[in-house]
C-alpha positions in Angstrom: -23.7 18.6 -10.8 -20.7 20.0 -12.4 -18.4 18.7 -14.7 -15.8 18.7 -12.2 -17.8 16.6 -9.9 -18.2 14.0 -12.7 -14.7 14.0 -14.0 -13.3 13.5 -10.3 -16.0 10.5 -10.1 -14.8 8.7 -12.7 -11.1 9.6 -12.4 -11.3 8.0 -9.1 -13.2 5.3 -9.7 -11.1 4.2 -12.2 -8.1 4.7 -10.6 -9.2 2.5 -7.7 -9.8 -0.1 -10.1 -6.6 0.2 -12.1 -4.6 -0.2 -8.2 -7.5 -2.8 -7.5 -8.4 -1.1 -4.5 -12.1 -0.9 -2.7 -13.3 2.3 -1.6 -13.0 1.0 2.1 -9.3 0.6 1.5 -9.2 4.3 -0.4 -11.1 5.5 2.8 -8.8 3.9 5.1 -5.9 5.5 3.1 -7.2 8.9 3.4 -8.7 8.8 6.9 -12.3 9.0 6.4 -15.5 7.2 5.6 -16.3 4.7 3.2 -19.7 6.3 2.9 -17.7 9.9 2.1 -15.8 8.3 -0.6 -19.2 6.8 -2.1 -20.5 10.1 -1.8 -17.4 11.6 -4.6 -18.1 8.8 -6.7 -21.6 8.9 -7.2 -21.4 13.2 -7.2 -23.1 13.6 -4.1 -20.5 15.5 -3.0 -17.1 17.2 -3.4 -14.0 17.5 -1.1 -12.0 20.0 0.4 -8.4 20.9 -1.2 -6.5 19.0 1.6 -8.8 15.9 0.8 -8.3 16.2 -2.8 -4.4 15.9 -2.0 -5.2 13.1 0.5 -7.0 11.0 -2.6 -4.3 11.8 -5.5 -1.6 10.9 -2.9 -3.6 7.5 -1.8 -4.1 7.1 -5.3 -0.7 7.5 -6.2 -1.1 10.4 -8.8 -0.6 14.2 -8.8 -3.9 16.0 -7.9 -4.3 17.5 -11.2 -4.7 13.9 -12.7 -8.0 13.7 -10.8 -9.8 16.3 -13.1 -7.9 15.4 -16.4 -9.5 13.6 -19.3 -6.5 12.5 -20.7 -6.6 8.6 -19.6 -10.0 8.2 -21.2 -10.9 5.9 -23.8 -13.1 7.3 -26.6 -16.5 5.8 -25.2 -15.5 6.7 -22.0 -15.6 10.7 -23.5 -18.6 9.5 -24.9 -20.5 8.5 -21.8 -18.9 11.4 -19.9 -20.5 13.8 -22.6 -23.9 12.0 -22.7 -24.4 12.2 -18.8 -23.3 15.7 -18.7 -26.2 16.3 -21.6 -28.6 13.9 -19.5 -27.9 16.0 -16.4 -28.3 19.3 -18.1 -31.5 18.0 -19.6 -32.8 17.3 -16.3 -31.7 20.5 -15.0 -33.7 22.2 -18.2 -36.6 20.1 -17.4 -36.5 21.3 -13.4 -36.3 24.6 -14.1 -39.3 24.9 -16.7 -41.6 23.4 -14.1 -40.6 25.2 -11.6 -41.3 28.5 -13.8 -44.6 27.1 -14.9 -45.6 26.3 -11.0 -44.6 29.7 -10.6 -47.1 31.2 -13.1 -49.8 29.2 -12.0 -49.5 30.6 -8.2 -49.6 34.2 -10.7 -52.3 33.7 -12.4 
């Protein structure tokens, strides 16, 4: 997972909450499925540039704001950083385990 995915997910959800709209309403506004919006917000999918523009318009912001940390509170920045560190730790453990498996096969 990349930082961009995490920023996008956080900002989409926060902006939806500010506007008081559901994932279903956002999906309707951008002509996609609720499932797809949900997948973006849990960082499983990353939209095309065209879809990013449609999402930004539906959220009544400029598209660069989807990747901004300007509106984050100090607590949100801390949680965001902790999430990234946790993701990095998970990735590191997976890489080490994969390497161990490779070395066991060679031995």
